C-alpha positions in Angstrom: -7.0 27.0 5.1 -5.5 27.2 1.7 -3.7 23.8 1.8 -6.9 22.2 3.0 -8.8 23.8 0.1 -6.2 22.9 -2.6 -5.8 19.2 -1.4 -9.6 18.8 -1.5 -9.7 20.0 -5.1 -6.6 18.1 -6.1 -8.2 14.7 -5.2 -11.0 15.3 -7.6 -8.6 16.4 -10.3 -6.3 13.6 -9.8 -9.3 11.1 -10.2 -10.3 12.7 -13.4 -6.7 12.8 -14.8 -6.2 9.1 -13.8 -9.5 8.2 -15.6 -8.7 10.1 -18.7 -4.8 9.3 -18.6 -4.1 13.2 -18.8 -1.6 14.2 -16.3 -2.1 18.0 -17.4 -5.3 18.1 -15.6 -3.5 17.4 -12.3 -0.1 19.2 -12.6 -1.3 22.8 -11.9 -3.0 21.8 -8.7 -0.1 19.7 -7.7 2.3 22.4 -8.0 0.1 24.6 -5.7 0.2 21.8 -3.1 3.9 21.5 -3.3 4.4 25.2 -2.9 1.9 25.3 0.2 3.5 22.4 1.8 7.0 24.2 1.2 5.5 27.2 3.1 4.0 25.1 5.8 7.4 23.2 6.3 9.2 26.6 6.6 6.8 27.8 9.1 7.0 24.9 11.4 10.8 24.6 11.2 11.3 28.3 11.9 13.2 28.8 15.1 14.1 25.1 15.5 17.1 22.9 14.5 14.9 21.1 12.0 15.1 21.1 8.3 12.0 22.1 6.5 11.6 18.4 5.3 12.3 17.2 9.0 9.3 19.3 10.0 7.0 17.5 7.5 8.7 14.0 8.3 7.7 14.4 11.9 4.1 14.3 11.0 4.5 10.7 10.0 7.4 9.6 12.1 7.8 11.4 15.5 11.1 12.7 16.4 12.4 11.3 13.1 15.3 13.0 11.1 15.8 12.9 7.4 19.5 12.5 7.9 19.0 9.3 10.0 16.9 7.8 7.2 19.2 8.9 4.5 22.1 7.2 6.2 20.1 4.0 6.5 19.2 4.2 2.8 22.7 4.9 1.9 23.7 1.7 3.5 21.1 -0.3 1.9 21.1 0.8 -1.5 24.0 -0.7 -3.0 23.1 -4.3 -2.1 19.4 -3.7 -3.2 20.4 -2.3 -6.4 22.6 -5.1 -7.1 19.9 -7.5 -6.1 17.5 -5.8 -8.4 19.9 -6.1 -11.4 20.3 -9.7 -10.9 16.6 -10.4 -10.5 16.0 -8.6 -13.8 18.6 -10.6 -15.7 16.9 -13.9 -14.6 14.3 -15.6 -16.8 10.9 -13.9 -16.7 8.3 -15.3 -14.4 5.2 -16.9 -15.8 2.2 -14.6 -16.1 -1.4 -15.3 -15.1 -3.9 -15.5 -18.0 -7.7 -15.4 -17.8 -10.6 -13.2 -16.9 -10.7 -12.6 -13.2 -14.3 -11.2 -12.6 -14.8 -8.6 -9.8 -17.4 -10.5 -8.1 -15.0 -13.5 -7.6 -12.2 -11.3 -6.7 -14.3 -9.5 -4.0 -15.2 -12.9 -2.5 -11.6 -14.0 -2.5 -10.4 -10.7 -0.9 -13.0 -10.9 1.8 -11.8 -14.7 2.5 -8.2 -13.6 2.6 -8.8 -10.7 4.9 -10.5 -12.9 7.4 -7.6 -15.4 7.2 -5.1 -12.7 8.1 -7.2 -11.7 11.1 -9.3 -8.6 9.8 -12.4 -8.4 11.9 -15.3 -7.6 9.5 -17.6 -7.1 12.4 -15.6 -3.9 13.1 -14.6 -3.0 9.5 -15.6 -3.4 5.9 -13.9 -3.6 2.5 -15.1 -1.0 -0.2 -13.8 -0.1 -3.6 -11.7 3.1 -4.4 -9.4 4.4 -6.9 -6.4 4.0 -4.5 -6.3 1.3 -1.9 -6.2 2.9 1.8 -7.0 2.1 5.5 -8.7 4.4 7.7 -10.3 4.6 11.3 -9.5 2.9 14.5 -10.9 1.1 17.4 -14.3 -0.4 16.5 -14.5 1.1 13.0 -11.5 0.3 10.7 -12.2 0.2 7.0 -10.1 -0.4 4.1 -10.6 -0.1 0.3 -9.1 -2.1 -2.6 -9.5 -1.9 -6.5 -10.2 -4.4 -9.1 -8.8 -5.4 -12.7 -10.3 -8.2 -14.4 -7.0 -9.1 -15.8 -4.6 -8.3 -13.1 -6.0 -10.0 -9.8 -2.8 -9.6 -7.9 -3.3 -5.8 -7.9 -6.5 -6.4 -5.7 -5.4 -9.1 -3.7 -2.0 -7.9 -2.5 -3.3 -4.4 -2.1 -6.1 -5.7 0.1 -3.6 -7.7 2.1 -1.4 -4.8 2.5 -4.2 -2.8 3.9 -5.3 -5.6 6.1 -1.9 -5.3 7.7 -2.7 -1.7 8.6 -6.2 -2.4 9.7 -5.5 -5.4 12.0 -2.7 -3.4 13.8 -5.4 -0.7 14.5 -7.9 -3.2 15.4 -5.5 -4.8 18.0 -4.7 -1.8 19.8 -5.9 -2.1 23.5 -9.4 -1.1 23.6 -8.7 0.8 26.9 -6.8 3.4 24.7 -9.8 4.1 22.5 -10.5 7.9 22.0 -7.1 8.8 23.7 -3.7 9.9 22.0 -2.4 6.4 22.5 -5.4 4.7 20.5 -3.8 4.6 17.1 -0.7 3.4 15.3 2.5 4.9 17.0 4.0 6.0 13.7 3.9 5.6 10.0 7.1 3.5 9.9 5.7 0.9 12.5 2.3 1.0 10.6 4.0 0.2 7.3 6.1 -2.5 8.8 3.0 -4.4 9.7 1.3 -3.9 6.2 4.6 -5.0 4.4 5.1 -8.0 6.7 1.5 -9.0 5.8 1.9 -8.4 2.0 5.5 -9.6 1.4 6.8 -11.9 4.1 3.8 -13.7 4.7 1.6 -13.4 1.4 4.5 -13.9 -0.9 5.8 -16.9 1.0 6.0 -20.2 -0.9 3.5 -21.5 1.9 0.8 -19.1 1.4 1.3 -19.1 -2.4 0.6 -22.8 -2.4 -2.7 -22.3 -0.7 -3.7 -19.3 -2.9 -2.8 -21.2 -6.1 -5.4 -23.8 -5.1 -8.2 -21.3 -4.1 -7.7 -19.3 -7.3 -7.9 -22.4 -9.4 -11.0 -23.4 -7.5 -12.6 -19.8 -8.2 -11.4 -19.0 -11.7 -10.5 -22.5 -13.3 -7.5 -22.2 -15.7 -5.4 -19.3 -14.7 -2.4 -19.8 -17.2 -0.2 -21.3 -14.6 -0.4 -25.1 -13.8 1.8 -25.6 -10.7 2.5 -24.1 -7.3 6.1 -23.0 -8.0 5.3 -21.1 -11.3 2.5 -19.4 -9.4 4.9 -18.5 -6.5 7.2 -17.1 -9.2 4.3 -15.1 -10.8 3.3 -13.7 -7.4 7.0 -12.4 -6.9 7.7 -11.2 -10.4 9.7 -8.2 -10.6 9.6 -5.5 -13.2 10.4 -1.9 -13.7 7.4 0.5 -13.2 6.0 3.7 -11.7 3.0 2.7 -9.8 4.0 2.4 -6.1 1.2 0.2 -4.9 2.4 -2.4 -7.4 6.0 -2.4 -6.1 7.3 -5.6 -4.2 
């Protein structure tokens, strides 16, 4: 009960802190959430061979073990760190320039969602502070957000959430309202959204199509050819915003 109450209060505080760019408004409540989450983890792990983090991890990845994930990351990390360093040393990618109105971005996100298989007769796209997907069966909804100067934030957040949503929409209807009527785990869910967002939507082929559609809708976007647009879509930079990470 305490954790439910504090997380509900925290969301409102986070939204205010975000709008006012004032972390101090959120940190005290975040500290309470962390403390209660530690208590919850210890209670679940008590009397088992799980670590407290294992106990929380299994809420998202059934039967998962932190040690297994850590071993996988340890193997992947050196090559990925070297790759990032090489990319950051390369010439900077072109940047889009212009004003990308919310109305036209919304039209484009709806079009792209349909192209990727999202069934709007069983879902909808709304606006929120943070993109997310929710629901299942015949009611799977997603949200996105808009920035008049950064259209990729909206487009690729939408595509990411469409990956989640189409996974849910394509679960066999015979499993609706049963324990099998939802995604099997967060890991599998995230694999679908990242395949849509990065392997499909950042490909040369899709970027070539998107370049034409954005020029049709917005006119001059500051990039004049498909290859530079592809580079702009796949630009890498340091930052703290997870939803903007490639």
